[in-house]
C-alpha positions as CSV (number, residue, x, y, z in Angstrom):
1,X,0.1,7.2,-8.2
2,X,3.1,6.4,-10.2
3,X,2.5,3.3,-12.6
4,X,5.2,0.8,-13.5
5,X,6.1,0.6,-17.4
6,X,4.8,-2.9,-18.7
7,X,2.5,-3.5,-15.8
8,X,-0.8,-5.1,-16.9
9,X,-3.4,-5.1,-14.2
10,X,-6.3,-7.6,-14.0
11,X,-9.2,-7.3,-12.0
12,X,-12.0,-9.7,-11.1
13,X,-14.8,-10.1,-8.4
14,X,-14.8,-13.1,-6.4
15,X,-16.9,-14.0,-3.1
16,X,-14.6,-15.1,-0.5
17,X,-16.0,-16.4,3.1
18,X,-13.3,-15.7,5.7
19,X,-13.7,-15.2,9.5
20,X,-12.0,-12.0,10.8
21,X,-12.1,-11.8,14.4
22,X,-10.0,-8.5,14.7
23,X,-9.2,-5.9,12.1
24,X,-7.4,-2.3,12.4
25,X,-9.5,0.1,10.7
26,X,-7.1,2.7,9.3
27,X,-10.2,4.6,7.7
28,X,-11.5,5.4,11.1
29,X,-10.0,9.2,11.8
30,X,-9.8,8.1,15.6
31,X,-7.6,5.2,14.7
32,X,-5.3,7.3,12.2
33,X,-5.1,10.0,15.2
34,X,-3.7,7.4,17.6
35,X,-1.1,6.1,15.3
36,X,-0.3,9.8,14.3
37,X,-0.6,9.1,10.6
38,X,-3.1,10.7,7.8
39,X,-4.6,9.4,4.7
40,X,-2.2,10.9,2.7
41,X,0.7,8.8,4.5
42,X,-1.4,5.4,3.8
43,X,-2.0,6.1,-0.2
44,X,1.4,7.6,-0.9
45,X,4.0,5.7,-3.5
46,X,6.4,5.3,-0.4
47,X,5.4,1.9,1.0
48,X,7.8,2.0,4.4
49,X,5.2,3.2,6.7
50,X,2.3,1.2,5.6
51,X,4.7,-2.1,5.7
52,X,5.4,-0.9,9.3
53,X,2.1,-0.5,10.3
54,X,0.9,-4.0,8.8
55,X,3.9,-5.9,10.4
56,X,3.1,-3.9,13.9
57,X,-0.7,-5.0,13.2
58,X,-0.1,-8.5,12.7
59,X,2.2,-8.8,15.6
60,X,-0.4,-7.2,18.0
61,X,-3.0,-10.0,16.8
62,X,-4.9,-8.4,14.1
63,X,-6.3,-10.7,11.2
64,X,-6.8,-7.8,8.7
65,X,-6.4,-4.2,8.0
66,X,-9.2,-2.0,6.3
67,X,-7.4,0.4,4.3
68,X,-8.1,3.6,2.2
69,X,-7.5,2.9,-1.2
70,X,-5.3,4.9,-3.3
71,X,-7.1,4.7,-6.3
72,X,-10.3,6.7,-5.1
73,X,-12.8,7.1,-2.2
74,X,-12.7,3.4,-1.6
75,X,-12.0,0.9,1.1
76,X,-9.5,-1.9,0.5
77,X,-9.7,-5.1,3.0
78,X,-5.9,-6.6,3.6
79,X,-6.1,-10.1,5.0
80,X,-3.3,-11.8,6.5
81,X,-3.4,-15.0,4.6
82,X,-1.5,-17.2,6.7
83,X,-4.2,-17.0,9.4
84,X,-6.7,-18.2,7.4
85,X,-7.7,-22.0,7.4
86,X,-6.6,-24.1,4.1
87,X,-10.4,-23.8,2.8
88,X,-10.4,-20.0,3.4
89,X,-7.1,-19.1,1.7
90,X,-8.4,-20.6,-1.7
91,X,-11.3,-18.5,-2.7
92,X,-12.9,-20.1,-5.8
93,X,-14.2,-17.2,-8.6
94,X,-17.8,-17.6,-8.6
95,X,-19.1,-18.3,-12.3
96,X,-21.8,-15.7,-11.7
97,X,-19.8,-12.9,-11.4
98,X,-18.1,-11.3,-14.6
99,X,-14.3,-11.1,-14.9
100,X,-13.2,-7.7,-15.6
101,X,-10.0,-6.6,-17.3
102,X,-8.2,-3.2,-16.7
103,X,-6.9,-1.6,-20.0
104,X,-3.6,-2.0,-20.6
105,X,-1.1,0.5,-19.0
106,X,1.3,2.3,-21.1
107,X,4.8,3.8,-20.4
108,X,4.7,7.7,-19.9
C-alpha cells in the first residue's frame, strides 16, 4: 500500500448504533465470484473498481458494504452515511474507549 507523504493518520474507537438492512459482503467468496472480482482487486491502490462497485451497490439499494481491509486480515464496514438518520449519522466517541494515535508516516 502506497502512503502519501505528509499524511498523518489518526485512529479512534467509537461505539456506533446504526440500522443496516442490506449489506453487500465483499469478504464472501461467492459474492466476489458472482461479481468477477478477487480480494487483490479490492485492496489495490487503484480505487476505480472499488468506487464503481460502491456506486452500483448504492444504486441497487444496499445500505453498506463489508470489505476486506488493505491493512491486513481484517474487515471494514462501509456505510452510506446519507442513508442514516441524523441521530445515527452523528456517532459519539465513548469516554470509556481510549483514543489511539498512529505513528506519523514519513515520506520514503
